[in-house]
DRENPA-3360 file (N, C-alpha, C; in nm, 2 decimals, always signed):
BEGIN
1 = MAGATGTR = -0.76/-1.89/+3.24/-0.83/-1.79/+3.29/-0.97/-1.83/+3.36 ~ -0.97/-1.80/+3.49/-1.09/-1.82/+3.56/-1.18/-1.69/+3.56 ~ -1.32/-1.71/+3.56/-1.41/-1.60/+3.57/-1.43/-1.56/+3.71 ~ -1.53/-1.48/+3.72/-1.55/-1.42/+3.85/-1.60/-1.50/+3.97 ~ -1.67/-1.62/+3.91/-1.71/-1.72/+4.01/-1.63/-1.83/+4.03 ~ -1.51/-1.83/+3.97/-1.40/-1.93/+3.98/-1.43/-2.06/+3.90 ~ -1.54/-2.05/+3.80/-1.55/-2.16/+3.72/-1.45/-2.18/+3.62 ~ -1.43/-2.31/+3.58/-1.33/-2.34/+3.48/-1.39/-2.33/+3.34;
9 = LTYRRQCR = -1.32/-2.26/+3.25/-1.36/-2.26/+3.11/-1.30/-2.34/+3.02 ~ -1.36/-2.38/+2.92/-1.29/-2.47/+2.82/-1.31/-2.40/+2.69 ~ -1.21/-2.43/+2.59/-1.21/-2.37/+2.47/-1.34/-2.43/+2.37 ~ -1.41/-2.35/+2.29/-1.51/-2.40/+2.21/-1.46/-2.46/+2.09 ~ -1.34/-2.43/+2.05/-1.28/-2.48/+1.92/-1.18/-2.60/+1.93 ~ -1.14/-2.64/+1.83/-1.05/-2.77/+1.83/-0.92/-2.73/+1.90 ~ -0.86/-2.60/+1.86/-0.73/-2.57/+1.91/-0.73/-2.54/+2.07 ~ -0.63/-2.61/+2.13/-0.64/-2.60/+2.28/-0.51/-2.52/+2.34;
17 = YNTKSNMQ = -0.45/-2.45/+2.24/-0.33/-2.38/+2.28/-0.36/-2.21/+2.27 ~ -0.29/-2.15/+2.35/-0.30/-2.00/+2.35/-0.22/-1.93/+2.24 ~ -0.27/-1.95/+2.12/-0.19/-1.90/+2.01/-0.25/-1.76/+1.95 ~ -0.18/-1.69/+1.87/-0.23/-1.56/+1.81/-0.36/-1.58/+1.75 ~ -0.39/-1.69/+1.69/-0.52/-1.71/+1.60/-0.62/-1.78/+1.70 ~ -0.60/-1.80/+1.82/-0.69/-1.85/+1.90/-0.70/-1.79/+2.03 ~ -0.72/-1.65/+2.02/-0.75/-1.56/+2.13/-0.87/-1.56/+2.17 ~ -0.92/-1.56/+2.30/-1.06/-1.56/+2.36/-1.08/-1.46/+2.45;
25 = RILCTPGG = -1.21/-1.43/+2.47/-1.26/-1.33/+2.57/-1.38/-1.39/+2.66 ~ -1.39/-1.37/+2.79/-1.49/-1.43/+2.87/-1.61/-1.35/+2.85 ~ -1.73/-1.42/+2.83/-1.86/-1.35/+2.80/-1.96/-1.42/+2.89 ~ -2.04/-1.33/+2.94/-2.13/-1.39/+3.05/-2.28/-1.40/+2.94 ~ -2.33/-1.51/+2.95/-2.45/-1.55/+2.86/-2.57/-1.50/+2.96 ~ -2.68/-1.47/+2.88/-2.81/-1.44/+2.95/-2.86/-1.54/+3.05 ~ -2.80/-1.67/+3.05/-2.84/-1.76/+3.15/-2.75/-1.77/+3.27 ~ -2.64/-1.65/+3.26/-2.56/-1.66/+3.39/-2.43/-1.73/+3.37;
33 = KLVYQAIQ = -2.41/-1.81/+3.26/-2.29/-1.90/+3.25/-2.17/-1.80/+3.18 ~ -2.06/-1.84/+3.22/-1.95/-1.78/+3.15/-1.89/-1.87/+3.04 ~ -1.88/-1.83/+2.93/-1.82/-1.89/+2.82/-1.71/-1.80/+2.75 ~ -1.63/-1.88/+2.67/-1.52/-1.83/+2.58/-1.58/-1.79/+2.46 ~ -1.55/-1.66/+2.41/-1.58/-1.61/+2.29/-1.47/-1.58/+2.20 ~ -1.46/-1.63/+2.09/-1.34/-1.63/+2.00/-1.31/-1.48/+1.94 ~ -1.19/-1.43/+1.95/-1.18/-1.30/+1.90/-1.10/-1.31/+1.77 ~ -1.14/-1.23/+1.66/-1.07/-1.23/+1.53/-0.96/-1.14/+1.56;
41 = KKAKGPAC = -0.84/-1.18/+1.47/-0.72/-1.11/+1.48/-0.76/-0.95/+1.42 ~ -0.69/-0.86/+1.47/-0.70/-0.72/+1.43/-0.62/-0.72/+1.29 ~ -0.68/-0.65/+1.19/-0.63/-0.64/+1.05/-0.52/-0.52/+1.06 ~ -0.42/-0.53/+0.99/-0.31/-0.44/+0.98/-0.36/-0.32/+0.88 ~ -0.43/-0.37/+0.77/-0.47/-0.27/+0.67/-0.37/-0.24/+0.57 ~ -0.42/-0.20/+0.45/-0.32/-0.17/+0.34/-0.24/-0.06/+0.35 ~ -0.11/-0.07/+0.31/-0.01/+0.02/+0.31/+0.05/+0.06/+0.18 ~ +0.11/+0.17/+0.18/+0.17/+0.23/+0.05/+0.29/+0.14/+0.02;
49 = GDCGKALI = +0.31/+0.11/-0.11/+0.41/+0.02/-0.15/+0.55/+0.10/-0.14 ~ +0.54/+0.23/-0.16/+0.67/+0.31/-0.16/+0.72/+0.34/-0.01 ~ +0.63/+0.41/+0.05/+0.67/+0.47/+0.18/+0.64/+0.39/+0.31 ~ +0.53/+0.30/+0.28/+0.49/+0.22/+0.38/+0.39/+0.27/+0.47 ~ +0.34/+0.39/+0.46/+0.23/+0.46/+0.54/+0.09/+0.38/+0.52 ~ +0.01/+0.38/+0.60/-0.14/+0.33/+0.60/-0.20/+0.42/+0.47 ~ -0.29/+0.34/+0.38/-0.35/+0.41/+0.29/-0.48/+0.47/+0.35 ~ -0.52/+0.59/+0.32/-0.65/+0.66/+0.35/-0.76/+0.62/+0.27;
57 = GLPRLRPM = -0.87/+0.60/+0.33/-0.99/+0.55/+0.24/-1.02/+0.43/+0.21 ~ -0.94/+0.33/+0.27/-0.96/+0.18/+0.25/-0.98/+0.12/+0.39 ~ -1.07/+0.03/+0.38/-1.11/-0.05/+0.52/-1.00/-0.13/+0.55 ~ -0.99/-0.16/+0.69/-0.88/-0.24/+0.75/-0.94/-0.37/+0.78 ~ -0.93/-0.46/+0.69/-1.00/-0.60/+0.70/-0.89/-0.71/+0.68 ~ -0.95/-0.83/+0.72/-0.87/-0.95/+0.70/-0.86/-0.99/+0.55 ~ -0.75/-1.05/+0.51/-0.75/-1.09/+0.37/-0.88/-1.14/+0.31 ~ -0.93/-1.24/+0.37/-1.04/-1.31/+0.32/-1.16/-1.21/+0.29;
65 = EYRRLKNR = -1.17/-1.12/+0.39/-1.28/-1.01/+0.38/-1.26/-0.92/+0.26 ~ -1.14/-0.89/+0.23/-1.10/-0.81/+0.11/-1.16/-0.87/-0.02 ~ -1.17/-1.01/-0.02/-1.21/-1.07/-0.14/-1.37/-1.06/-0.18 ~ -1.44/-1.03/-0.06/-1.58/-1.02/-0.07/-1.61/-0.87/-0.10 ~ -1.52/-0.79/-0.10/-1.56/-0.64/-0.14/-1.57/-0.62/-0.28 ~ -1.63/-0.52/-0.32/-1.65/-0.47/-0.46/-1.53/-0.40/-0.48 ~ -1.50/-0.38/-0.63/-1.38/-0.32/-0.67/-1.36/-0.17/-0.62 ~ -1.48/-0.10/-0.62/-1.47/+0.04/-0.58/-1.45/+0.05/-0.44;
73 = EKRVSRAY = -1.48/-0.06/-0.36/-1.45/-0.04/-0.21/-1.30/-0.08/-0.20 ~ -1.23/-0.15/-0.28/-1.09/-0.19/-0.25/-1.00/-0.07/-0.29 ~ -1.02/+0.02/-0.36/-0.93/+0.13/-0.43/-0.99/+0.25/-0.41 ~ -0.90/+0.35/-0.42/-0.94/+0.50/-0.43/-0.93/+0.54/-0.57 ~ -1.02/+0.63/-0.62/-1.03/+0.67/-0.76/-0.93/+0.77/-0.80 ~ -0.81/+0.72/-0.81/-0.69/+0.78/-0.86/-0.59/+0.68/-0.91 ~ -0.49/+0.72/-1.00/-0.40/+0.65/-1.04/-0.32/+0.57/-0.93 ~ -0.28/+0.45/-0.94/-0.22/+0.38/-0.83/-0.31/+0.39/-0.71;
81 = GGSRCAHC = -0.43/+0.37/-0.72/-0.54/+0.41/-0.61/-0.51/+0.32/-0.49 ~ -0.52/+0.19/-0.51/-0.51/+0.11/-0.40/-0.39/+0.05/-0.35 ~ -0.28/+0.10/-0.42/-0.15/+0.07/-0.37/-0.05/+0.17/-0.34 ~ -0.07/+0.30/-0.38/+0.03/+0.40/-0.34/-0.06/+0.52/-0.28 ~ +0.02/+0.59/-0.19/-0.05/+0.71/-0.13/-0.04/+0.82/-0.21 ~ -0.13/+0.93/-0.20/-0.13/+1.05/-0.29/+0.01/+1.12/-0.31 ~ +0.08/+1.13/-0.19/+0.21/+1.19/-0.19/+0.31/+1.13/-0.30 ~ +0.31/+0.99/-0.28/+0.40/+0.91/-0.36/+0.37/+0.92/-0.51;
89 = VRNRVVRA = +0.23/+0.93/-0.54/+0.18/+0.93/-0.67/+0.23/+1.06/-0.74 ~ +0.21/+1.17/-0.66/+0.27/+1.31/-0.69/+0.42/+1.30/-0.72 ~ +0.49/+1.24/-0.64/+0.62/+1.23/-0.67/+0.66/+1.15/-0.78 ~ +0.59/+1.05/-0.81/+0.62/+0.96/-0.93/+0.57/+1.06/-1.07 ~ +0.47/+1.12/-1.06/+0.43/+1.21/-1.17/+0.54/+1.32/-1.21 ~ +0.58/+1.38/-1.10/+0.67/+1.50/-1.11/+0.82/+1.43/-1.16 ~ +0.86/+1.33/-1.11/+0.98/+1.25/-1.14/+0.97/+1.21/-1.31 ~ +0.86/+1.18/-1.35/+0.84/+1.13/-1.48/+0.85/+1.28/-1.57;
97 = FLIEEQKC = +0.79/+1.37/-1.53/+0.78/+1.49/-1.61/+0.93/+1.54/-1.62 ~ +1.01/+1.54/-1.49/+1.14/+1.60/-1.51/+1.23/+1.52/-1.59 ~ +1.22/+1.38/-1.59/+1.29/+1.30/-1.70/+1.26/+1.33/-1.83 ~ +1.14/+1.35/-1.87/+1.09/+1.40/-2.01/+1.17/+1.53/-2.05 ~ +1.16/+1.62/-1.95/+1.21/+1.75/-1.96/+1.36/+1.73/-2.01 ~ +1.44/+1.65/-1.91/+1.57/+1.62/-1.94/+1.60/+1.58/-2.07 ~ +1.52/+1.49/-2.12/+1.55/+1.43/-2.26/+1.54/+1.54/-2.36 ~ +1.44/+1.62/-2.35/+1.42/+1.73/-2.44/+1.53/+1.82/-2.43;
105 = VKQVLADK = +1.59/+1.86/-2.32/+1.70/+1.94/-2.31/+1.82/+1.89/-2.36 ~ +1.85/+1.74/-2.36/+1.96/+1.68/-2.41/+1.96/+1.69/-2.57 ~ +1.82/+1.67/-2.62/+1.81/+1.67/-2.76/+1.84/+1.82/-2.83 ~ +1.79/+1.91/-2.76/+1.83/+2.05/-2.80/+1.97/+2.07/-2.80 ~ +2.04/+2.04/-2.70/+2.19/+2.06/-2.67/+2.26/+1.97/-2.80 ~ +2.22/+1.86/-2.82/+2.28/+1.77/-2.94/+2.26/+1.85/-3.06 ~ +2.14/+1.89/-3.09/+2.11/+1.96/-3.22/+2.20/+2.08/-3.22 ~ +2.23/+2.16/-3.13/+2.31/+2.28/-3.13/+2.46/+2.24/-3.16;
113 = LSQNKAED = +2.50/+2.13/-3.10/+2.64/+2.08/-3.13/+2.65/+2.04/-3.26 ~ +2.55/+1.97/-3.33/+2.57/+1.90/-3.46/+2.55/+2.03/-3.56 ~ +2.49/+2.14/-3.53/+2.48/+2.26/-3.62/+2.62/+2.32/-3.63 ~ +2.68/+2.35/-3.49/+2.80/+2.41/-3.48/+2.92/+2.32/-3.56 ~ +2.91/+2.21/-3.54/+3.00/+2.12/-3.63/+2.99/+2.13/-3.76 ~ +2.86/+2.15/-3.81/+2.83/+2.16/-3.97/+2.89/+2.29/-4.01 ~ +2.87/+2.39/-3.92/+2.91/+2.53/-3.97/+3.06/+2.55/-3.97 ~ +3.13/+2.48/-3.88/+3.28/+2.46/-3.87/+3.34/+2.40/-3.99;
121 = TKKSKSKK = +3.29/+2.29/-4.03/+3.33/+2.22/-4.14/+3.30/+2.29/-4.28 ~ +3.20/+2.37/-4.30/+3.17/+2.44/-4.41/+3.28/+2.57/-4.41 ~ +3.31/+2.63/-4.30/+3.40/+2.74/-4.29/+3.56/+2.68/-4.35 ~ +3.58/+2.57/-4.27/+3.72/+2.51/-4.30/+3.73/+2.46/-4.44 ~ +3.63/+2.42/-4.51/+3.63/+2.38/-4.65/+3.64/+2.51/-4.74 ~ +3.57/+2.62/-4.71/+3.57/+2.74/-4.79/+3.71/+2.79/-4.78 ~ +3.77/+2.79/-4.68/+3.90/+2.86/-4.66/+4.01/+2.78/-4.76 ~ +3.99/+2.66/-4.76/+4.08/+2.58/-4.84/+4.07/+2.62/-5.00;
% end
């Protein structure tokens, strides 16, 4: 890419190819020279592990920059804070509750069946 004055520019780093990690923009210095300035890649940001939507309340940084953050900056103060969105956490809680309720209902039905069988056997023994 040539600048406004038609000067040739050279990369300021070792990599000489136009790759995703070697993107440059033209910058005019205070001395009037045109130079290349390296551009950092855009971060994708953290996403929910279940639905894939972007997580709210977390910064969109490159992986190395996440390591420099404090723990309170990496997550939201909630169960599954840094990995699942609020909607998916709610679904998990409701699903767990319903499964437990289903277990209780099965237990109650099994108790009733066993009581009915016990009464039937008592009646049949008394008739003999």
